[in-house]
Backbone bond lengths (Angstrom), bond angles and torsions (degrees), N, CA, C in turn:
res aa  C-N    CA-C-N  psi(-1)  N-CA   C-N-CA  omega(-1)  CA-C   N-CA-C  phi
1 X - - - 1.447 - - 1.517 110.34 -
2 X 1.298 114.87 149.74 1.460 120.91 -177.93 1.521 109.35 -120.37
3 X 1.333 115.91 62.06 1.455 121.19 -177.99 1.519 110.73 -83.69
4 X 1.331 115.67 146.35 1.456 121.54 175.84 1.517 107.41 -103.84
5 X 1.321 116.22 123.67 1.462 119.71 -179.06 1.528 109.88 -82.48
6 X 1.314 115.73 164.12 1.463 120.15 178.26 1.528 110.03 -64.88
7 X 1.320 117.41 -30.87 1.472 121.13 177.16 1.528 109.82 -63.49
8 X 1.327 116.81 -43.23 1.466 120.65 178.43 1.521 111.00 -61.35
9 X 1.317 117.24 -39.30 1.465 120.95 179.04 1.529 110.83 -65.21
10 X 1.304 116.33 -40.38 1.466 120.79 178.75 1.527 110.11 -64.86
11 X 1.325 116.75 -44.51 1.470 121.11 178.84 1.525 110.36 -60.40
12 X 1.303 117.12 -42.93 1.469 120.81 179.11 1.519 111.10 -61.76
13 X 1.320 118.57 -37.87 1.466 122.12 177.85 1.524 110.61 -64.93
14 X 1.316 117.45 -43.79 1.460 120.75 178.73 1.530 111.17 -64.28
15 X 1.322 117.66 -37.86 1.455 121.66 -177.68 1.517 111.96 -63.54
16 X 1.315 118.09 -25.37 1.467 121.37 179.66 1.518 111.82 -62.69
17 X 1.325 117.80 -30.41 1.454 121.50 -177.65 1.515 114.45 -96.03
18 X 1.328 117.96 11.18 1.459 121.78 -176.64 1.523 109.74 -106.30
19 X 1.326 115.61 127.67 1.460 120.95 176.13 1.526 107.75 -85.75
20 X 1.293 116.77 100.88 1.469 121.24 -175.86 1.521 112.93 -67.13
21 X 1.338 116.96 -25.82 1.464 118.49 179.56 1.526 110.33 -64.78
22 X 1.334 117.38 -36.97 1.464 120.19 177.45 1.522 110.91 -65.46
23 X 1.316 116.53 -41.57 1.467 120.36 177.39 1.518 111.01 -61.49
24 X 1.324 115.83 -45.10 1.463 120.21 -178.99 1.524 111.29 -63.16
25 X 1.348 116.87 -42.27 1.460 120.05 179.51 1.526 110.87 -64.27
26 X 1.319 117.35 -41.50 1.460 120.22 179.18 1.520 111.92 -66.91
27 X 1.317 117.51 -35.43 1.458 120.45 179.86 1.532 112.32 -70.97
28 X 1.331 116.84 -18.56 1.464 120.56 175.69 1.529 111.39 -74.67
29 X 1.342 115.43 -20.95 1.459 120.26 -179.93 1.517 110.03 -79.04
30 X 1.320 115.35 154.34 1.467 119.47 174.73 1.522 108.49 -74.65
31 X 1.318 115.56 167.82 1.462 120.21 177.36 1.528 109.78 -56.86
32 X 1.324 116.94 -45.51 1.465 121.96 -178.97 1.525 110.99 -61.66
33 X 1.319 116.84 -43.08 1.470 120.27 179.54 1.522 111.31 -63.87
34 X 1.332 116.50 -37.99 1.468 119.62 177.99 1.521 111.70 -66.63
35 X 1.323 116.47 -40.04 1.470 120.38 178.05 1.527 110.11 -65.68
36 X 1.329 117.49 -42.09 1.469 121.14 178.28 1.534 110.85 -62.81
37 X 1.310 116.57 -41.05 1.467 121.37 178.18 1.530 110.58 -62.82
38 X 1.310 116.49 -42.51 1.456 121.22 177.84 1.524 110.64 -64.81
39 X 1.332 117.31 -41.02 1.460 120.97 179.66 1.526 110.77 -62.97
40 X 1.335 117.33 -41.07 1.467 120.47 177.12 1.522 111.04 -62.03
41 X 1.313 116.71 -40.54 1.461 121.30 178.37 1.523 110.56 -64.05
42 X 1.323 117.07 -44.22 1.464 121.17 178.94 1.527 111.29 -64.52
43 X 1.324 117.16 -38.65 1.472 120.59 177.38 1.526 110.79 -64.14
44 X 1.316 117.09 -42.85 1.467 121.06 178.51 1.525 110.27 -63.47
45 X 1.312 116.77 -41.52 1.459 120.98 178.09 1.523 110.55 -61.70
46 X 1.321 116.91 -42.90 1.463 121.81 179.86 1.527 110.41 -63.55
47 X 1.325 117.58 -40.39 1.459 121.19 177.82 1.520 110.94 -63.03
48 X 1.323 117.30 -42.64 1.463 120.74 178.17 1.523 111.09 -63.91
49 X 1.309 116.28 -41.30 1.458 120.63 179.33 1.525 110.28 -62.90
50 X 1.324 116.96 -43.40 1.460 121.12 178.99 1.529 111.41 -66.54
51 X 1.328 117.65 -39.22 1.465 121.23 178.69 1.529 109.66 -64.07
52 X 1.299 117.02 -40.35 1.480 120.21 178.69 1.523 109.66 -63.67
53 X 1.318 116.73 -42.15 1.465 121.57 -179.72 1.523 109.96 -62.01
54 X 1.341 118.22 -41.52 1.455 121.85 -179.56 1.535 111.42 -67.92
55 X 1.319 116.63 -35.25 1.472 120.36 179.48 1.515 112.63 -72.31
56 X 1.298 117.74 -22.90 1.465 120.40 -177.00 1.526 112.29 -88.00
57 X 1.338 117.16 -2.15 1.479 120.70 -179.29 1.510 109.81 -80.23
């Protein structure tokens, strides 16, 4: 039998909103490169948070 479970339907719905090209590009990077990329993102986020805090004074 080739039944589709409700779990499979849910997974298919989630997959519609996923940009697979971004996943593929990230998987081409080494573990270290991915960590460095994440660190840069976190640093940028921290800078934005600090800038917002300074503007609200």
